[in-house]
C-alpha positions in Angstrom: 3.2 -7.3 23.6 4.9 -6.3 27.2 1.9 -7.3 28.8 1.3 -10.6 26.6 5.2 -11.4 27.3 4.4 -11.0 30.7 2.9 -14.3 31.0 2.9 -17.4 30.9 0.0 -18.9 28.1 -3.3 -19.1 29.6 -5.8 -22.1 28.4 -8.0 -21.2 24.7 -10.2 -19.5 26.7 -9.2 -17.0 28.6 -6.1 -16.7 25.9 -8.4 -14.9 23.7 -10.1 -12.7 26.8 -6.8 -11.6 27.5 -5.6 -10.7 24.2 -8.9 -9.3 23.5 -8.8 -6.9 26.5 -5.1 -6.8 26.0 -5.0 -4.8 23.1 -7.4 -2.2 23.9 -4.2 -1.6 26.6 -1.2 -0.2 25.0 1.1 -1.5 22.9 5.1 -2.7 23.0 8.0 -3.2 20.2 10.6 -5.2 22.5 13.7 -7.0 21.0 13.3 -10.7 21.0 15.5 -11.3 23.9 14.8 -8.6 25.6 11.2 -9.7 26.7 12.5 -13.0 26.8 14.9 -12.0 29.7 11.5 -9.7 31.6 9.1 -12.9 31.0 12.3 -15.3 32.5 12.3 -13.1 35.7 8.6 -12.5 36.6 7.0 -15.2 39.4 3.5 -13.7 39.3 1.6 -10.6 37.1 -2.0 -9.6 37.2 -3.8 -7.6 34.4 -7.5 -5.3 36.0 -9.4 -3.0 34.4 -9.1 0.3 34.6 -11.2 0.4 37.5 -9.1 -2.4 39.4 -11.1 -4.9 39.1 -9.6 -8.5 38.3 -9.2 -9.7 34.4 -5.8 -12.2 34.5 -3.6 -13.9 36.8 -0.7 -16.2 35.9 -0.2 -19.8 36.8 1.9 -18.7 39.0 -0.1 -16.3 40.8 -3.0 -18.3 41.3 -0.3 -21.4 43.0 1.3 -18.8 45.5 -2.2 -17.4 46.3 -4.0 -20.8 46.8 -7.4 -18.5 44.8 -8.1 -20.0 41.3 -8.9 -17.1 38.7 -12.7 -18.1 37.8 -13.4 -17.2 41.7 -12.0 -13.4 41.6 -12.7 -12.5 37.8 -15.0 -8.5 38.5 -13.4 -8.8 41.8 -11.7 -5.6 42.8 -8.8 -5.7 43.7 -9.0 -4.6 47.2 -12.0 -6.4 48.1 -9.7 -9.8 47.6 -6.2 -8.4 48.9 -6.8 -4.7 51.5 -3.7 -4.0 51.2 -3.5 -3.9 48.0 -2.1 -0.3 46.2 -3.2 -0.7 42.7 -5.9 1.8 43.3 -4.0 4.5 44.2 -2.0 3.7 41.4 -5.2 4.3 38.7 -6.0 7.1 40.7 -2.9 8.6 40.3 -1.6 8.0 37.3 1.7 7.1 38.7 3.6 4.0 39.2 4.3 2.6 42.5 7.6 0.2 42.9 8.6 -2.0 45.4 6.3 -2.1 48.0 5.0 -5.4 50.1 3.1 -8.0 48.6 -0.1 -8.9 50.3 0.7 -12.0 52.2 -1.5 -14.7 52.6 0.2 -16.2 55.7 3.0 -15.9 57.5 5.4 -19.1 56.2 5.2 -17.1 52.2 8.0 -15.9 50.8 8.0 -11.7 51.2 7.6 -10.0 47.4 7.5 -7.0 46.9 5.4 -5.8 44.4 4.9 -3.4 40.9 1.9 -1.3 40.1 1.8 0.5 36.8 -1.3 2.1 34.9 -1.7 1.4 31.4 -2.0 4.8 29.9 -4.0 4.9 26.1 -4.5 8.8 24.9 -3.5 9.8 27.8 -6.7 8.4 30.2 -6.1 4.7 32.0 -7.0 2.0 30.3 -6.0 -1.2 33.0 -3.4 -1.7 35.7 -0.9 -4.1 36.0 0.9 -5.3 38.8 3.8 -7.1 39.4 5.6 -9.2 42.4 9.2 -10.3 42.3 11.0 -12.5 45.3 14.5 -12.7 43.8 17.3 -11.3 45.7 18.6 -8.3 45.7 22.1 -9.5 44.4 19.7 -11.7 41.6 17.0 -8.0 41.3 21.1 -5.9 40.1 22.4 -8.6 38.0 18.9 -8.7 36.2 19.0 -4.7 36.0 22.6 -4.8 34.9 21.7 -7.8 31.7 18.6 -5.5 30.4 20.6 -2.3 30.7 23.3 -3.6 28.4 21.0 -5.3 25.6 19.1 -2.3 25.8 22.3 -0.6 24.9 22.9 -2.5 22.3 19.3 -2.6 20.6 19.7 1.7 21.4 23.0 1.4 19.3 21.0 -0.2 16.3 18.4 1.9 16.5 20.9 4.2 15.8 22.8 2.7 12.9 19.2 2.2 11.3 18.6 6.1 11.7 21.4 6.9 9.7 20.7 4.5 7.6 17.3 6.4 7.1 18.8 10.1 6.7 19.6 11.7 3.4 21.7 9.6 0.8 23.1 12.5 -0.8 23.2 16.2 -0.5 24.4 19.6 -1.9 27.6 18.8 -2.7 26.9 15.8 -4.6 25.1 17.8 -7.7 27.9 19.4 -9.7 28.2 22.1 -11.5 29.9 25.9 -11.8 27.2 27.2 -14.5 24.4 30.3 -13.4 21.9 27.8 -13.9 23.5 25.3 -11.1 24.1 28.2 -8.6 20.2 29.4 -9.3 20.0 26.4 -8.3 21.3 25.5 -5.2 20.3 28.8 -4.2 16.8 27.7 -4.3 17.3 24.6 -2.4 18.9 26.3 0.7 15.8 28.7 0.4 13.9 25.9 0.2 15.4 24.5 3.3 14.7 26.6 5.7 11.5 26.4 5.3 8.9 23.2 6.1 6.8 24.3 2.6 6.1 21.6 0.6 8.3 21.9 -2.0 7.3 20.8 -6.1 10.6 19.7 -8.3 10.1 20.0 -11.8 12.2 18.9 -14.8 12.9 16.0 -17.2 13.9 12.4 -16.1 17.6 12.0 -15.5 18.1 15.7 -14.3 18.8 15.3 -10.9 15.4 15.5 -9.5 16.3 13.4 -6.4 19.5 15.1 -5.9 17.5 18.0 -5.0 14.7 16.7 -3.2 17.4 15.5 -0.4 19.7 18.0 -0.5 16.6 19.8 0.7 16.0 17.5 3.9 19.6 17.3 4.5 20.4 21.3 4.8 16.4 21.0 6.8 15.9 20.9 10.5 14.4 17.7 9.2 17.8 16.1 8.5 18.5 13.9 11.9 14.6 12.2 10.7 14.1 10.7 8.4 13.8 11.0 5.1 11.3 8.5 3.5 12.0 8.2 -0.7 8.6 6.3 -2.8 7.8 6.3 -6.7 5.0 6.6 -7.6 5.3 5.1 -10.8 6.7 1.9 -9.3 3.7 0.7 -7.4 1.0 -0.7 -8.2 -2.9 1.4 -7.8 -3.9 -1.7 -5.7 -1.7 -1.2 -3.6 -0.6 2.3 -3.7 -2.9 3.2 -0.6 -1.8 0.8 1.4 1.9 1.5 0.8 0.9 5.8 1.8 -1.1 5.1 4.6 -0.3 1.6 5.5 -2.8 -1.4 7.1 -4.5 -2.6 10.4 -5.1 -5.9 10.4 -7.2 -8.3 9.0 -8.1 -5.2 6.3 -8.9 -7.2 3.6 -7.3 -10.8 2.5 -3.0 -10.9 2.9 -2.6 -8.1 5.3 -0.3 -8.9 7.7 -1.6 -10.0 11.0 0.8 -7.0 12.4 -0.3 -4.4 10.5 1.5 -2.2 8.7 2.2 1.2 8.9 1.9 3.7 6.0 5.3 5.6 4.3 3.8 9.1 6.3 4.2 7.7 9.7 7.4 5.8 8.7 8.6 9.5 7.6 7.4 10.8 11.1 8.7 14.1 12.1 11.4 13.8 9.0 10.6 14.0 4.9 8.5 12.4 2.3 9.4 12.0 -0.9 7.3 11.1 -3.3 9.2 11.3 -7.2 6.9 11.0 -10.7 3.4 12.2 -8.5 2.8 12.5 -11.7 2.2 8.8 -11.7 -0.1 8.9 -9.2 -3.6 7.6 -9.7 -6.2 10.0 -10.0 -8.3 7.6 -7.3 -5.8 8.6 -4.8 -5.0 12.4 -5.2 -8.1 13.8 -3.0 -7.0 11.2 -0.3 -3.0 12.8 -0.5 -4.5 16.2 -0.7 -7.2 16.0 2.6 -4.1 14.3 4.6 -1.9 17.5 3.4 -4.8 19.5 4.6 -5.8 17.7 7.8 -2.4 16.4 9.1 -3.4 13.2 9.3 -3.7 9.5 8.0 -5.9 7.1 8.5 -4.8 3.6 7.8 -6.9 0.9 6.0 -9.4 -0.7 7.9 -8.4 1.7 11.3 -10.5 3.4 13.0 -9.0 7.0 14.3 -6.5 8.9 12.4 -3.0 9.2 13.4 -1.7 13.0 14.3 1.8 13.0 11.6 4.3 16.1 11.2 5.9 15.1 7.4 7.7 17.9 4.7 6.1 17.1 2.0 8.9 16.7 -1.1 7.0 15.7 -4.3 9.1 15.0 -7.9 7.6 15.3 -11.5 9.1 14.8 -14.5 5.9 16.2 -16.9 3.9 19.6 -16.2 1.6 19.0 -14.2 -0.1 22.1 -15.4 -0.4 20.2 -18.3 -2.1 17.2 -17.3 -4.6 19.4 -15.2 -6.2 20.7 -18.5 -5.4 16.8 -19.7 -8.0 16.4 -16.7 -5.5 14.0 -15.4 -4.3 15.4 -12.0 -6.3 17.5 -10.0 -5.5 21.2 -9.3 -6.4 21.6 -6.3 -3.5 18.8 -5.5 -1.3 21.1 -8.0 -1.7 24.2 -5.9 -1.1 22.4 -2.2 1.6 21.1 -3.8 3.1 23.9 -5.6 3.8 26.2 -2.7 8.0 26.4 -3.7 8.8 25.1 -7.1 12.0 24.3 -8.4 12.9 23.3 -12.1 15.8 21.2 -12.6 17.9 22.0 -15.7 18.1 19.7 -18.3 22.0 19.0 -19.5 21.8 20.5 -22.8 20.9 24.0 -20.8 24.2 23.9 -19.3 26.8 22.3 -21.2 29.1 24.3 -19.6 29.4 21.9 -16.8 30.1 18.5 -18.3 33.5 18.4 -18.0 32.6 18.6 -14.3 30.1 16.0 -14.7 32.4 13.9 -16.5 36.1 14.3 -14.2 33.7 13.7 -11.1 32.0 10.3 -12.7 35.9 9.5 -13.8 36.9 9.0 -10.0 33.5 7.5 -8.7 33.6 4.9 -11.7 37.5 4.0 -10.9 36.2 4.0 -7.2 33.6 1.3 -8.1 35.2 -0.6 -10.5 38.6 -1.0 -9.5 39.6 1.0 -12.5 42.7 3.0 -13.3 41.2 5.7 -15.8 43.6 8.9 -16.1 41.1 11.5 -18.5 39.5 11.6 -21.1 40.7 13.8 -24.7 39.5 17.6 -24.9 38.0 16.3 -28.2 35.7 14.2 -26.3 34.3 16.5 -24.5 33.8 19.2 -27.4 31.7 16.1 -29.3 29.7 15.8 -25.7 29.2 19.7 -26.1 27.9 19.1 -29.5 25.0 16.3 -28.5 21.9 17.0 -26.6 21.9 14.6 -23.6 18.1 13.8 -24.2 18.8 11.2 -21.2 20.6 14.1 -19.3 22.9 13.3 -16.5 21.6 9.8 -16.2 22.0 9.4 -20.1 26.1 11.2 -19.3 26.8 8.8 -16.5 26.2 5.7 -18.8 28.5 6.4 -21.0 31.2 7.6 -19.1 31.0 4.2 -17.4 30.4 2.6 -21.2 34.0 4.5 -22.3 35.5 3.8 -19.3 35.0 -0.2 -19.1 36.3 0.4 -22.7 39.7 2.1 -22.1 39.9 0.3 -18.9 43.3 2.7 -18.1 44.9 5.6 -19.9 42.9 8.6 -20.9 39.5 7.7 -23.4 39.3 8.8 -26.8 36.9 8.9 -29.7 37.4 5.5 -29.9 35.6 4.2 -26.9 32.9 6.4 -27.6 32.2 5.7 -31.1 29.8 3.2 -31.6 27.3 4.4 -29.2 26.8 7.5 -30.8 26.9 5.8 -34.1 23.2 6.2 -34.3 22.6 9.9 -33.2 21.6 12.8 -33.2 25.7 13.7 -32.8 26.8 12.8 -36.9 24.7 15.1 -38.4 25.7 18.0 -36.3 29.1 17.6 -37.1 28.5 16.7 -40.6 27.0 20.0 -40.6 29.4 21.4 -39.0 32.1 20.5 -41.4 29.7 22.6 -44.5 29.5 25.2 -42.3 26.0 25.2 -42.1 24.1 25.2 -38.3 21.0 26.9 -39.9 18.5 24.9 -37.0 21.4 26.4 -34.2 21.0 29.9 -35.3 17.7 29.7 -36.0 17.7 28.9 -32.2 19.6 31.3 -31.1 17.7 34.3 -32.9 14.3 32.9 -32.3 15.9 32.6 -28.5 17.0 36.3 -28.9 14.1 37.7 -30.6 11.4 36.4 -27.4 13.9 37.9 -24.8 13.8 41.3 -26.9 9.5 41.9 -26.9 9.8 40.7 -23.1 12.1 43.2 -22.2 10.4 46.1 -24.2 6.8 44.4 -22.3 8.1 45.1 -18.5 10.8 48.0 -19.5 13.5 47.7 -16.4 11.8 44.9 -14.5 13.5 42.1 -14.3 11.5 39.9 -12.1 8.9 40.0 -13.7 9.8 39.5 -17.2 11.9 36.4 -16.0 8.5 34.8 -14.5 6.9 35.0 -17.6 10.0 33.7 -19.6 9.8 30.5 -16.9 13.4 31.3 -15.8 15.7 33.0 -13.5 16.9 36.8 -13.2 20.4 35.3 -12.7 19.9 33.2 -16.3 17.8 36.8 -17.6 21.0 38.5 -16.8 24.2 35.9 -18.7 20.6 36.0 -22.0 21.0 39.8 -21.8 24.8 39.7 -22.1 25.3 36.8 -24.2 22.5 39.3 -26.9 24.7 42.2 -26.1 21.1 43.4 -25.2 20.6 47.5 -25.1 18.3 47.5 -21.8 
């Protein structure tokens, strides 16, 4: 704390009193070297209450003026020094700098006072008086050193801000399929809004990429994107992680307290991944935060206003969870303002060649390998697999294959061990026998459902696509694929 750093250590009783009073005044965060530098330059300092009465003085102040704190504590400063201007600073809420300090006798060295009102929530909370006796040269030298340190501190602050920004952009979403193009359109629309976004999709399909892309394209891109995985936090720590806590809120709490993720994301975006794993008891608390735009720390007495854009992701249907009484319907409706469904890899297998090519380049760089590519027959076999782990599984398979090959072109032998017990072998056998009954049955069912929906809504493709849970772009693609007359 600035005020605490600007005084010398008082006696134990006075130290307790000062901390009690100063904690009501204000809080500042300074680099350690900076406040040490400031302390070294201070000669005398005074703390007053909001009415201009003495609360604390430094030992050097007592030595300079020959007055003990116990003799003046609670008295008005103007009653002790009629020329003091602390009352003017407190009344106007404006600092007065470089005012000649009051002298007790002519033998004293002339000093210069700074009268500083301490403001909290728009109101005066206390006063601070600081006297400097150094020469102009040393004052200028101090100013230069302080400014240099502040510049260095600001540089590192900017570096931290860069690290807290979004890690990915929409360029990291690889693919040219209709589903991917439609997904990118939805991301761009969501980025133009500040409404809450719910991203749904299977594990490993790229929901985090979507969240990062929305933040990166939004007006909040220069502010932090704070990420939290709801599945990775023990239920008993959930509230403190999201909302933070004050000192003494519970046994083992940090003496400095702790900021919650909502505070850390101020001005930016908060990404709650796997929100379906959020404990039921926490859900109404999150709902209140979203409705009131304020949080209250554990052990805190005041609400803290927040300005964040919430992005949530779920790898399971929240609507199904509502029916199972494991997710609150009111929270779901608050989250589901903008909804983005990320397609599974099996739904866009035409993107596999592009994805694999991108992964080869990435892993060559990361692992120091020189793999030149992958054989076309391997890509064909990849297309026959259903990829239950989605892009994350594909990435794992490609990395394994590259570590097997090390260089040159990857062939099926580099992947055969992985697929040995997978369903790919069954598909391969059926293909050899000319028996693809399951795949054909799936297509027939899909065509039948499309026909029923088209007959129901006629020319209204928007309502048809909505009922089927797909985009208009994909609907037109399916109509063309099955050569349906509409």
